[in-house]
C-alpha positions as CSV (number, residue, x, y, z in Angstrom):
1,M,-2.8,-70.5,61.0
2,P,-2.0,-73.7,59.0
3,D,1.5,-74.2,57.6
4,P,1.7,-72.3,54.4
5,T,3.7,-74.4,52.3
6,T,1.5,-77.3,52.7
7,D,-0.8,-77.2,49.3
8,L,2.3,-75.3,46.9
9,P,1.5,-76.9,43.3
10,F,4.6,-79.2,42.4
11,A,6.9,-78.3,38.9
12,W,6.7,-81.6,38.3
13,G,4.2,-84.0,39.1
14,G,3.8,-84.2,43.0
15,P,5.6,-86.7,45.3
16,A,6.9,-90.2,44.4
17,G,5.8,-91.4,48.1
18,E,6.8,-90.9,51.1
19,G,10.4,-91.0,53.5
20,V,11.3,-88.9,56.8
21,L,14.0,-86.3,56.8
22,R,16.0,-84.9,60.1
23,A,15.3,-88.5,61.4
24,S,18.6,-87.2,63.4
25,P,20.3,-83.9,62.9
26,E,23.1,-86.1,61.1
27,D,20.5,-87.1,58.4
28,F,20.8,-82.9,57.4
29,Q,24.0,-82.2,57.0
30,V,24.5,-78.0,55.4
31,E,28.3,-76.6,55.0
32,E,28.5,-72.7,54.1
33,D,30.3,-72.3,51.1
34,L,31.4,-68.1,51.3
35,G,33.2,-68.0,48.3
36,V,35.9,-66.0,49.9
37,E,39.4,-66.6,52.5
38,A,40.1,-64.8,54.9
39,S,42.8,-62.1,54.2
40,G,45.0,-62.9,57.3
41,S,45.0,-59.6,58.6
42,G,42.3,-56.6,59.8
43,E,39.6,-56.2,62.7
44,H,37.8,-58.7,62.6
45,V,38.3,-63.0,63.6
46,L,36.5,-65.2,61.5
47,L,36.2,-68.2,63.2
48,K,34.5,-71.4,60.7
49,I,32.0,-73.4,63.1
50,R,30.6,-77.0,62.9
51,K,27.6,-77.3,65.2
52,C,24.9,-79.5,66.4
53,N,21.2,-78.9,68.4
54,L,22.1,-74.8,68.5
55,N,20.8,-72.6,66.5
56,T,23.0,-69.8,64.5
57,A,22.0,-67.2,67.2
58,E,22.8,-68.9,70.2
59,V,26.2,-70.0,68.4
60,A,26.6,-65.8,68.1
61,A,25.7,-65.5,71.6
62,H,28.1,-67.3,73.2
63,I,30.8,-66.4,70.8
64,A,30.2,-62.4,72.3
65,R,30.1,-63.8,75.6
66,L,33.5,-64.7,75.5
67,A,35.3,-62.5,73.5
68,G,33.5,-59.9,75.8
69,V,31.6,-57.6,73.1
70,R,28.4,-56.8,71.7
71,A,26.1,-58.8,70.2
72,R,26.4,-56.3,66.8
73,D,29.8,-57.1,67.2
74,V,29.2,-60.8,66.6
75,S,28.1,-61.4,62.8
76,Y,27.2,-64.0,60.3
77,A,26.0,-64.3,56.7
78,G,23.0,-66.6,56.7
79,L,21.2,-68.6,59.5
80,K,22.0,-72.4,60.1
81,D,19.2,-74.8,61.3
82,R,19.2,-76.0,64.8
83,V,18.1,-79.8,63.9
84,A,21.2,-80.4,62.1
85,V,25.4,-80.7,61.5
86,T,26.2,-77.4,60.0
87,T,28.9,-75.8,59.0
88,Q,29.7,-72.3,58.9
89,T,31.6,-69.1,59.8
90,F,31.1,-66.1,62.2
91,S,33.1,-62.7,62.5
92,V,34.1,-61.1,65.8
93,H,34.6,-57.5,65.5
94,L,38.2,-56.7,67.9
95,P,40.6,-54.3,66.9
96,G,43.5,-53.8,68.1
97,K,42.4,-56.2,70.4
98,E,44.0,-60.1,70.7
99,G,41.5,-61.9,70.6
100,P,40.5,-65.6,73.5
101,D,41.2,-68.8,73.2
102,W,39.2,-70.0,70.7
103,R,39.2,-73.3,72.1
104,Q,37.3,-72.8,74.9
105,L,33.9,-72.5,72.3
106,E,34.0,-76.3,72.0
107,G,31.9,-78.8,73.1
108,D,30.0,-81.2,72.8
109,N,27.1,-79.7,70.1
110,L,30.3,-77.5,68.8
111,Q,33.9,-77.8,67.2
112,L,35.8,-74.4,66.7
113,L,37.3,-75.6,62.7
114,E,39.4,-72.4,62.1
115,A,40.5,-68.8,63.2
116,N,41.3,-66.6,61.0
117,R,41.5,-62.6,60.5
118,H,40.6,-60.5,58.2
119,H,39.9,-57.2,56.7
120,R,36.1,-57.1,56.4
121,K,32.8,-57.5,58.9
122,L,30.6,-61.2,57.0
123,R,27.2,-59.2,56.1
124,R,23.8,-60.8,55.9
125,G,23.7,-62.4,53.0
126,S,27.1,-62.2,51.9
127,L,27.9,-65.6,50.9
128,R,28.0,-67.7,47.3
129,G,25.5,-70.6,48.8
130,N,25.7,-73.5,50.4
131,V,26.4,-77.6,49.9
132,F,23.5,-79.8,51.3
133,R,24.1,-83.8,52.4
134,L,20.8,-85.5,53.2
135,R,19.4,-88.3,54.1
136,I,15.8,-89.4,53.8
137,R,15.2,-92.8,55.5
138,E,11.9,-94.7,55.7
139,L,11.7,-94.3,52.2
140,S,8.6,-95.5,50.1
141,V,8.6,-94.6,46.7
142,D,7.6,-95.7,43.1
143,L,12.1,-96.6,41.9
144,E,11.6,-96.1,38.7
145,L,9.5,-92.4,39.0
146,V,11.9,-90.6,41.5
147,Q,14.8,-91.7,39.9
148,E,12.7,-89.9,36.9
149,R,12.6,-86.9,39.0
150,L,15.9,-86.3,40.2
151,Q,16.9,-86.5,36.5
152,K,14.3,-83.7,35.8
153,I,15.6,-81.9,38.9
154,A,19.2,-81.5,38.1
155,K,18.5,-80.3,34.6
156,Q,15.3,-77.8,35.0
157,G,15.3,-77.2,38.6
158,V,12.9,-76.7,41.6
159,P,10.5,-74.0,42.2
160,N,12.1,-71.8,44.2
161,Y,9.5,-71.3,47.4
162,F,11.0,-70.1,50.5
163,G,10.6,-73.0,53.2
164,A,8.8,-73.0,56.3
165,Q,11.3,-71.9,58.0
166,R,11.3,-68.5,57.0
167,F,7.0,-68.9,58.5
168,G,8.0,-69.8,62.3
169,R,5.8,-72.9,62.9
170,E,2.5,-73.5,62.1
171,G,2.8,-69.9,60.5
172,N,3.4,-68.1,63.6
173,N,5.7,-65.4,62.3
174,L,2.6,-64.3,59.7
175,Q,0.3,-64.5,62.5
176,R,2.8,-61.7,64.1
177,A,2.9,-59.5,60.8
178,Q,-1.0,-59.6,60.7
179,A,-1.0,-58.5,64.2
180,L,1.3,-55.8,63.8
181,F,-0.1,-54.5,60.9
182,A,-3.5,-54.8,61.7
183,G,-2.1,-52.6,65.1
184,E,-3.0,-54.9,68.0
185,I,1.3,-55.2,68.5
186,K,2.8,-51.8,68.8
187,K,5.9,-52.0,70.2
188,V,8.8,-55.3,69.0
189,R,12.7,-55.6,68.4
190,R,13.7,-54.3,65.5
191,D,15.0,-57.8,64.8
192,K,11.5,-59.4,65.4
193,R,10.0,-56.8,63.6
194,S,11.6,-57.7,60.4
195,I,11.5,-62.0,60.5
196,W,8.0,-61.1,60.5
197,L,7.6,-58.8,57.5
198,S,9.9,-60.8,55.4
199,A,7.5,-63.6,56.1
200,A,4.6,-61.8,55.3
201,R,6.5,-60.6,51.1
202,S,8.0,-64.1,51.8
203,W,4.2,-65.9,51.7
204,L,3.4,-63.1,48.8
205,F,5.9,-64.0,46.4
206,N,5.2,-68.2,47.0
207,K,1.6,-67.1,45.7
208,V,2.5,-65.6,43.0
209,L,5.1,-68.3,42.0
210,A,2.5,-71.4,42.9
211,T,0.2,-69.4,40.5
212,R,2.9,-69.7,37.6
213,V,3.7,-73.6,38.8
214,S,0.0,-73.9,38.0
215,D,-0.1,-72.7,35.4
216,G,3.0,-73.7,33.5
217,T,5.1,-70.6,33.4
218,W,7.3,-70.7,36.2
219,N,10.0,-71.6,34.2
220,Q,8.5,-70.2,30.7
221,L,8.6,-66.6,29.9
222,L,5.9,-64.2,29.9
223,Q,5.7,-60.8,27.4
224,G,7.5,-58.7,30.4
225,D,9.3,-60.7,33.0
226,V,12.0,-59.1,34.8
227,M,15.5,-61.5,34.2
228,Q,18.0,-62.1,36.8
229,L,21.4,-63.7,35.9
230,A,21.9,-66.4,37.8
231,G,24.1,-66.9,41.0
232,A,23.9,-62.6,40.6
233,R,21.7,-59.5,41.4
234,G,21.9,-58.6,38.0
235,Q,18.4,-57.9,36.6
236,F,17.1,-57.3,33.2
237,M,13.9,-56.5,31.0
238,V,12.9,-59.6,28.8
239,D,13.3,-58.2,24.9
240,P,11.0,-60.1,22.8
241,D,14.1,-59.9,20.0
242,D,16.4,-61.7,21.7
243,A,16.7,-65.2,20.8
244,E,18.9,-66.7,22.8
245,L,16.7,-65.9,26.0
246,P,14.5,-69.0,25.4
247,S,17.4,-71.7,26.0
248,R,19.7,-69.2,28.5
249,L,16.5,-70.0,30.2
250,R,16.6,-73.3,29.7
251,R,20.6,-74.3,30.6
252,Q,19.3,-72.0,33.8
253,E,21.7,-69.7,32.7
254,V,19.6,-66.7,34.0
255,H,15.6,-66.7,35.8
256,I,12.7,-65.4,35.7
257,T,11.8,-63.9,38.9
258,G,8.8,-63.0,41.1
259,P,8.0,-59.7,43.4
260,L,9.3,-59.2,47.3
261,Y,6.7,-57.3,47.8
262,G,7.8,-53.2,49.2
263,K,7.4,-49.5,48.4
264,Q,8.3,-48.5,44.6
265,S,12.0,-48.9,44.2
266,R,14.7,-49.0,41.9
267,A,13.8,-52.7,41.4
268,L,12.8,-53.6,37.8
269,Q,8.7,-54.2,38.1
270,P,7.0,-56.0,34.7
271,Q,5.2,-55.2,32.4
272,A,2.3,-56.7,30.0
273,A,1.5,-60.1,30.7
274,A,4.1,-61.0,33.4
275,A,2.3,-57.9,35.3
276,A,-1.0,-58.8,35.2
277,V,-0.5,-61.9,36.5
278,E,1.8,-60.7,39.5
279,W,-2.1,-57.9,39.6
280,R,-4.0,-61.2,39.7
281,V,-2.9,-62.4,43.0
282,L,-2.5,-59.7,45.2
283,Q,-5.4,-57.1,44.1
284,H,-6.7,-60.0,46.8
285,E,-3.6,-59.0,49.1
286,Q,-4.6,-55.9,50.0
287,S,-4.0,-56.2,53.9
288,W,-0.3,-57.7,53.4
289,T,0.6,-55.3,50.7
290,D,-0.6,-51.8,52.4
291,G,1.2,-53.3,55.5
292,L,5.2,-53.9,54.0
293,E,4.8,-50.8,52.0
294,R,3.4,-48.9,55.6
295,F,6.3,-50.6,57.0
296,G,8.9,-49.4,55.0
297,L,10.2,-52.4,53.1
298,E,11.5,-51.3,49.2
299,A,10.7,-53.7,46.4
300,D,13.3,-56.2,45.0
301,R,13.0,-59.8,43.1
302,R,14.0,-62.9,44.3
303,A,14.1,-66.2,41.2
304,L,11.2,-68.2,40.9
305,G,13.2,-71.1,39.3
306,L,16.2,-72.6,41.9
307,A,18.8,-74.4,40.0
308,V,19.9,-77.4,41.7
309,N,23.9,-77.9,41.3
310,S,25.9,-81.3,41.3
311,L,22.9,-83.2,42.1
312,Q,24.2,-86.7,43.3
313,W,22.2,-89.2,44.8
314,Q,22.6,-93.0,46.2
315,L,19.2,-94.6,46.9
316,E,19.4,-98.2,48.5
317,K,16.6,-100.5,50.3
318,D,15.2,-97.3,51.9
319,V,17.2,-94.7,52.0
320,L,17.7,-91.7,49.7
321,E,21.3,-89.8,50.3
322,L,21.7,-86.9,48.1
323,Q,24.1,-83.8,47.3
324,F,23.9,-80.6,45.6
325,G,24.3,-76.9,46.0
326,L,21.9,-74.4,46.3
327,T,22.4,-70.3,46.3
328,S,22.3,-68.4,49.3
329,G,18.6,-68.1,50.5
330,S,17.1,-71.3,49.4
331,Y,15.6,-74.3,50.5
332,A,16.9,-77.4,50.4
333,T,13.0,-78.5,51.2
334,A,12.2,-77.0,47.9
335,V,13.8,-79.8,46.6
336,V,13.1,-82.8,48.9
337,R,9.6,-82.1,48.6
338,E,9.3,-82.6,44.7
339,L,10.8,-86.1,45.4
340,C,9.2,-87.6,48.3
341,M,6.6,-86.4,50.7
342,G,6.9,-86.7,54.4
343,R,8.7,-84.9,57.9
344,F,10.7,-82.7,56.9
Protein backbone atom coordinates (compact mmCIF):
# COMPACT_ATOMS: atom_id res chain seq x y z
CA MET A 1 0.00 0.00 0.00
CA PRO A 2 1.49 3.42 -0.95
CA ASP A 3 1.99 6.21 1.57
CA PRO A 4 -1.60 7.19 2.49
CA THR A 5 -0.56 10.83 3.01
CA THR A 6 0.98 11.42 -0.42
CA ASP A 7 -2.03 12.72 -2.36
CA LEU A 8 -3.74 14.77 0.32
CA PRO A 9 -4.73 18.23 -0.98
CA PHE A 10 -3.08 21.39 0.33
CA ALA A 11 -4.81 24.32 2.00
CA TRP A 12 -2.60 27.12 0.71
CA GLY A 13 -1.80 26.22 -2.88
CA GLY A 14 0.88 23.56 -2.54
CA PRO A 15 4.57 23.54 -1.57
CA ALA A 16 6.70 26.56 -2.38
CA GLY A 17 9.70 24.33 -3.20
CA GLU A 18 11.74 21.42 -1.86
CA GLY A 19 13.79 20.70 1.24
CA VAL A 20 15.08 18.00 3.58
CA LEU A 21 13.83 17.56 7.13
CA ARG A 22 15.74 15.24 9.51
CA ALA A 23 19.08 15.38 7.73
CA SER A 24 20.18 14.63 11.30
CA PRO A 25 18.18 13.93 14.49
CA GLU A 26 19.16 17.38 15.80
CA ASP A 27 17.14 18.94 12.97
CA PHE A 28 13.90 17.63 14.51
CA GLN A 29 13.56 18.59 18.18
CA VAL A 30 10.40 18.10 20.24
CA GLU A 31 9.73 19.17 23.82
CA GLU A 32 6.66 17.85 25.55
CA ASP A 33 4.40 20.28 27.43
CA LEU A 34 2.56 18.26 30.08
CA GLY A 35 0.83 21.30 31.51
CA VAL A 36 1.43 20.03 35.08
CA GLU A 37 4.32 19.98 37.55
CA ALA A 38 5.34 17.06 39.73
CA SER A 39 3.55 17.25 43.10
CA GLY A 40 6.63 16.10 45.07
CA SER A 41 4.97 13.11 46.75
CA GLY A 42 2.97 10.02 45.86
CA GLU A 43 3.25 6.46 44.54
CA HIS A 44 4.73 7.45 41.18
CA VAL A 45 8.04 8.85 40.00
CA LEU A 46 8.10 11.26 37.06
CA LEU A 47 11.24 11.00 34.95
CA LYS A 48 11.91 13.80 32.48
CA ILE A 49 14.20 12.43 29.80
CA ARG A 50 15.88 13.72 26.66
CA LYS A 51 16.49 11.01 24.06
CA CYS A 52 17.92 10.68 20.56
CA ASN A 53 17.59 7.79 18.08
CA LEU A 54 15.40 5.89 20.54
CA ASN A 55 11.64 5.45 20.41
CA THR A 56 9.37 5.88 23.41
CA ALA A 57 8.72 2.15 23.89
CA GLU A 58 12.46 1.40 24.02
CA VAL A 59 13.00 3.98 26.75
CA ALA A 60 9.98 2.70 28.72
CA ALA A 61 11.37 -0.86 28.59
CA HIS A 62 14.77 0.39 29.76
CA ILE A 63 13.13 2.17 32.73
CA ALA A 64 11.11 -0.93 33.66
CA ARG A 65 14.24 -3.11 33.71
CA LEU A 66 16.16 -0.68 35.90
CA ALA A 67 13.25 -0.20 38.31
CA GLY A 68 12.46 -3.94 38.42
CA VAL A 69 8.79 -3.37 37.58
CA ARG A 70 6.36 -4.70 35.00
CA ALA A 71 6.13 -2.93 31.64
CA ARG A 72 2.61 -1.74 32.46
CA ASP A 73 3.95 0.10 35.53
CA VAL A 74 5.79 2.53 33.25
CA SER A 75 3.62 4.98 31.36
CA TYR A 76 3.87 8.13 29.25
CA ALA A 77 1.56 10.75 27.79
CA GLY A 78 2.49 10.34 24.12
CA LEU A 79 4.78 8.66 21.62
CA LYS A 80 7.81 10.54 20.33
CA ASP A 81 9.81 10.04 17.14
CA ARG A 82 12.93 7.91 17.05
CA VAL A 83 14.91 9.99 14.53
CA ALA A 84 14.77 13.17 16.57
CA VAL A 85 15.94 14.79 19.78
CA THR A 86 12.90 14.64 22.04
CA THR A 87 12.16 15.55 25.64
CA GLN A 88 9.34 13.73 27.39
CA THR A 89 8.23 12.51 30.81
CA PHE A 90 7.64 8.92 31.96
CA SER A 91 5.89 7.82 35.15
CA VAL A 92 6.93 4.74 37.15
CA HIS A 93 4.63 3.15 39.72
CA LEU A 94 6.70 2.56 42.87
CA PRO A 95 4.30 2.47 45.84
CA GLY A 96 6.20 2.36 49.14
CA LYS A 97 9.52 1.74 47.37
CA GLU A 98 12.69 3.69 46.93
CA GLY A 99 13.66 4.05 43.33
CA PRO A 100 17.02 2.98 41.92
CA ASP A 101 19.77 5.39 41.01
CA TRP A 102 17.99 6.84 37.97
CA ARG A 103 21.28 8.16 36.61
CA GLN A 104 22.00 4.60 35.50
CA LEU A 105 19.55 5.24 32.66
CA GLU A 106 21.93 7.68 31.05
CA GLY A 107 23.95 6.85 27.97
CA ASP A 108 25.05 8.32 24.66
CA ASN A 109 21.44 8.64 23.48
CA LEU A 110 19.63 9.32 26.75
CA GLN A 111 19.91 12.05 29.38
CA LEU A 112 17.98 12.22 32.66
CA LEU A 113 16.81 15.79 33.29
CA GLU A 114 14.57 15.43 36.36
CA ALA A 115 13.24 12.76 38.74
CA ASN A 116 10.41 13.71 41.11
CA ARG A 117 7.62 12.00 43.02
CA HIS A 118 4.04 12.50 41.84
CA HIS A 119 0.60 11.45 43.06
CA ARG A 120 -0.79 10.35 39.71
CA LYS A 121 0.09 8.07 36.79
CA LEU A 122 0.67 9.66 33.40
CA ARG A 123 -2.01 8.59 30.95
CA ARG A 124 -1.92 8.58 27.17
CA GLY A 125 -3.06 11.89 25.76
CA SER A 126 -2.77 13.72 29.09
CA LEU A 127 -0.54 16.52 27.85
CA ARG A 128 -1.12 20.07 26.72
CA GLY A 129 0.94 19.75 23.55
CA ASN A 130 4.45 19.82 22.11
CA VAL A 131 6.91 22.51 21.10
CA PHE A 132 8.83 21.81 17.88
CA ARG A 133 12.17 23.21 16.71
CA LEU A 134 12.81 22.13 13.14
CA ARG A 135 15.53 22.77 10.61
CA ILE A 136 14.80 22.21 6.90
CA ARG A 137 18.01 21.97 4.86
CA GLU A 138 18.90 22.00 1.14
CA LEU A 139 16.03 24.39 0.66
CA SER A 140 15.09 25.28 -2.90
CA VAL A 141 12.02 27.51 -2.69
CA ASP A 142 10.40 30.66 -3.95
CA LEU A 143 11.43 32.89 -1.03
CA GLU A 144 8.59 35.36 -1.44
CA LEU A 145 6.06 32.54 -1.67
CA VAL A 146 7.36 30.67 1.38
CA GLN A 147 7.19 33.88 3.45
CA GLU A 148 3.59 34.34 2.32
CA ARG A 149 2.78 30.74 3.29
CA LEU A 150 4.35 31.17 6.71
CA GLN A 151 2.24 34.24 7.39
CA LYS A 152 -0.95 32.41 6.35
CA ILE A 153 -0.08 29.41 8.51
CA ALA A 154 0.65 31.64 11.52
CA LYS A 155 -2.72 33.34 11.13
CA GLN A 156 -5.01 30.57 9.85
CA GLY A 157 -3.32 27.24 10.65
CA VAL A 158 -3.23 24.11 8.50
CA PRO A 159 -5.41 21.03 7.94
CA ASN A 160 -5.03 18.68 10.90
CA TYR A 161 -4.03 15.60 8.89
CA PHE A 162 -2.70 12.51 10.62
CA GLY A 163 0.95 12.12 9.59
CA ALA A 164 2.63 9.18 7.89
CA GLN A 165 3.92 7.90 11.26
CA ARG A 166 0.36 6.88 12.19
CA PHE A 167 0.16 4.51 9.22
CA GLY A 168 3.52 2.76 9.54
CA ARG A 169 6.22 2.22 6.97
CA GLU A 170 4.63 2.10 3.50
CA GLY A 171 1.18 2.00 5.11
CA ASN A 172 1.92 -1.26 6.91
CA ASN A 173 -0.50 -0.53 9.76
CA LEU A 174 -3.33 -0.12 7.26
CA GLN A 175 -2.43 -3.40 5.58
CA ARG A 176 -2.61 -5.16 8.93
CA ALA A 177 -5.95 -3.53 9.77
CA GLN A 178 -7.31 -4.67 6.41
CA ALA A 179 -6.15 -8.24 7.09
CA LEU A 180 -7.67 -8.08 10.59
CA PHE A 181 -11.05 -6.99 9.21
CA ALA A 182 -10.93 -9.73 6.56
CA GLY A 183 -10.33 -12.41 9.22
CA GLU A 184 -6.85 -13.21 7.89
CA ILE A 185 -5.30 -12.39 11.30
CA LYS A 186 -6.89 -14.34 14.15
CA LYS A 187 -4.70 -13.61 17.16
CA VAL A 188 -2.82 -10.43 17.88
CA ARG A 189 -1.56 -8.59 20.95
CA ARG A 190 -3.93 -5.91 22.19
CA ASP A 191 -1.40 -3.10 21.74
CA LYS A 192 -0.74 -4.09 18.12
CA ARG A 193 -4.45 -4.32 17.37
CA SER A 194 -5.00 -0.88 18.88
CA ILE A 195 -2.33 0.62 16.60
CA TRP A 196 -3.90 -0.95 13.51
CA LEU A 197 -7.43 0.13 14.40
CA SER A 198 -6.25 3.67 15.13
CA ALA A 199 -4.54 3.75 11.74
CA ALA A 200 -7.75 2.65 10.02
CA ARG A 201 -9.91 5.39 11.45
CA SER A 202 -7.14 7.97 11.06
CA TRP A 203 -7.14 7.14 7.34
CA LEU A 204 -10.92 7.65 7.18
CA PHE A 205 -10.56 10.97 9.01
CA ASN A 206 -7.91 12.10 6.50
CA LYS A 207 -10.23 11.21 3.61
CA VAL A 208 -13.06 13.32 5.04
CA LEU A 209 -10.69 16.20 5.79
CA ALA A 210 -9.19 15.95 2.29
CA THR A 211 -12.67 16.32 0.80
CA ARG A 212 -13.33 19.46 2.83
CA VAL A 213 -9.93 20.90 1.93
CA SER A 214 -10.75 20.32 -1.75
CA ASP A 215 -14.18 21.89 -1.24
CA GLY A 216 -12.68 24.86 0.61
CA THR A 217 -14.79 24.10 3.70
CA TRP A 218 -12.21 22.70 6.15
CA ASN A 219 -12.23 26.11 7.85
CA GLN A 220 -15.65 27.31 6.65
CA LEU A 221 -18.84 26.46 8.54
CA LEU A 222 -21.41 24.10 7.08
CA GLN A 223 -24.90 23.68 8.43
CA GLY A 224 -24.88 20.89 11.01
CA ASP A 225 -21.15 21.01 11.81
CA VAL A 226 -19.93 19.77 15.18
CA MET A 227 -17.50 22.26 16.74
CA GLN A 228 -14.73 21.82 19.29
CA LEU A 229 -13.23 24.35 21.67
CA ALA A 230 -9.55 25.02 20.99
CA GLY A 231 -7.27 23.14 23.37
CA ALA A 232 -10.18 21.26 24.95
CA ARG A 233 -12.48 18.33 24.29
CA GLY A 234 -15.72 20.27 24.71
CA GLN A 235 -17.93 19.96 21.61
CA PHE A 236 -21.15 21.63 20.50
CA MET A 237 -23.40 21.90 17.45
CA VAL A 238 -23.30 24.92 15.15
CA ASP A 239 -25.99 27.38 16.11
CA PRO A 240 -27.14 29.22 12.95
CA ASP A 241 -28.16 32.18 15.13
CA ASP A 242 -24.68 32.54 16.67
CA ALA A 243 -23.34 35.59 14.83
CA GLU A 244 -20.00 35.39 16.68
CA LEU A 245 -19.13 31.83 15.62
CA PRO A 246 -17.52 32.66 12.22
CA SER A 247 -15.20 35.21 13.83
CA ARG A 248 -14.34 32.77 16.64
CA LEU A 249 -13.47 30.21 13.95
CA ARG A 250 -11.23 32.71 12.15
CA ARG A 251 -9.46 33.45 15.45
CA GLN A 252 -9.06 29.67 15.94
CA GLU A 253 -10.84 29.77 19.28
CA VAL A 254 -13.02 26.92 17.96
CA HIS A 255 -12.55 24.31 15.25
CA ILE A 256 -14.83 22.33 12.95
CA THR A 257 -14.54 18.59 13.63
CA GLY A 258 -14.41 15.46 11.50
CA PRO A 259 -15.13 11.81 12.33
CA LEU A 260 -13.00 9.35 14.26
CA TYR A 261 -15.20 6.51 13.12
CA GLY A 262 -16.56 3.85 15.46
CA LYS A 263 -19.73 2.46 16.95
CA GLN A 264 -22.33 4.89 18.20
CA SER A 265 -21.36 6.72 21.37
CA ARG A 266 -22.30 9.86 23.25
CA ALA A 267 -20.18 11.92 20.85
CA LEU A 268 -22.17 14.50 18.91
CA GLN A 269 -22.89 13.63 15.28
CA PRO A 270 -23.04 16.09 12.38
CA GLN A 271 -26.28 16.95 10.68
CA ALA A 272 -27.54 18.46 7.43
CA ALA A 273 -24.80 19.54 4.98
CA ALA A 274 -21.92 18.48 7.24
CA ALA A 275 -23.37 14.99 7.63
CA ALA A 276 -23.87 14.74 3.85
CA VAL A 277 -20.16 15.40 3.22
CA GLU A 278 -19.11 12.66 5.64
CA TRP A 279 -21.66 10.21 4.25
CA ARG A 280 -20.44 10.93 0.69
CA VAL A 281 -16.93 9.86 1.68
CA LEU A 282 -17.64 7.00 4.09
CA GLN A 283 -20.31 5.23 2.02
CA HIS A 284 -17.49 3.94 -0.22
CA GLU A 285 -15.46 2.60 2.74
CA GLN A 286 -17.90 0.06 4.18
CA SER A 287 -15.32 -2.67 4.76
CA TRP A 288 -13.38 -0.23 6.96
CA THR A 289 -16.37 1.21 8.81
CA ASP A 290 -17.87 -2.25 9.42
CA GLY A 291 -14.51 -3.48 10.74
CA LEU A 292 -14.13 -0.59 13.16
CA GLU A 293 -17.65 -1.11 14.50
CA ARG A 294 -17.09 -4.85 14.85
CA PHE A 295 -13.97 -4.32 16.94
CA GLY A 296 -15.81 -1.96 19.25
CA LEU A 297 -14.11 1.41 18.80
CA GLU A 298 -16.39 4.19 19.97
CA ALA A 299 -17.03 7.11 17.66
CA ASP A 300 -15.32 10.41 18.50
CA ARG A 301 -14.46 13.69 16.79
CA ARG A 302 -11.20 15.47 15.93
CA ALA A 303 -10.56 19.07 14.87
CA LEU A 304 -10.22 19.56 11.11
CA GLY A 305 -8.03 22.63 11.62
CA LEU A 306 -4.71 22.84 13.43
CA ALA A 307 -3.58 26.10 15.02
CA VAL A 308 0.18 26.63 14.74
CA ASN A 309 0.96 28.47 17.96
CA SER A 310 3.71 31.07 18.39
CA LEU A 311 5.17 30.34 14.96
CA GLN A 312 8.65 31.82 14.50
CA TRP A 313 10.96 31.36 11.57
CA GLN A 314 14.41 32.27 10.31
CA LEU A 315 15.43 31.81 6.69
CA GLU A 316 19.13 31.92 5.77
CA LYS A 317 20.55 30.76 2.46
CA ASP A 318 19.21 27.22 2.01
CA VAL A 319 18.13 26.55 5.61
CA LEU A 320 14.74 27.32 7.17
CA GLU A 321 14.46 27.14 10.96
CA LEU A 322 10.99 26.89 12.51
CA GLN A 323 9.67 26.95 16.06
CA PHE A 324 6.02 26.44 16.98
CA GLY A 325 3.63 24.72 19.36
CA LEU A 326 0.94 22.17 18.50
CA THR A 327 -1.80 20.57 20.56
CA SER A 328 -1.34 16.92 21.53
CA GLY A 329 -2.05 14.34 18.85
CA SER A 330 -1.07 16.67 16.00
CA TYR A 331 1.80 16.31 13.53
CA ALA A 332 4.57 18.76 12.68
CA THR A 333 4.69 17.29 9.17
CA ALA A 334 1.17 18.69 8.61
CA VAL A 335 2.79 22.12 8.91
CA VAL A 336 5.95 21.40 6.92
CA ARG A 337 4.10 19.88 3.93
CA GLU A 338 2.31 23.20 3.35
CA LEU A 339 5.72 24.87 2.90
CA CYS A 340 7.86 22.46 0.94
CA MET A 341 7.99 18.91 -0.33
CA GLY A 342 10.84 16.51 0.18
CA ARG A 343 12.08 13.94 2.68
CA PHE A 344 10.28 14.38 5.98
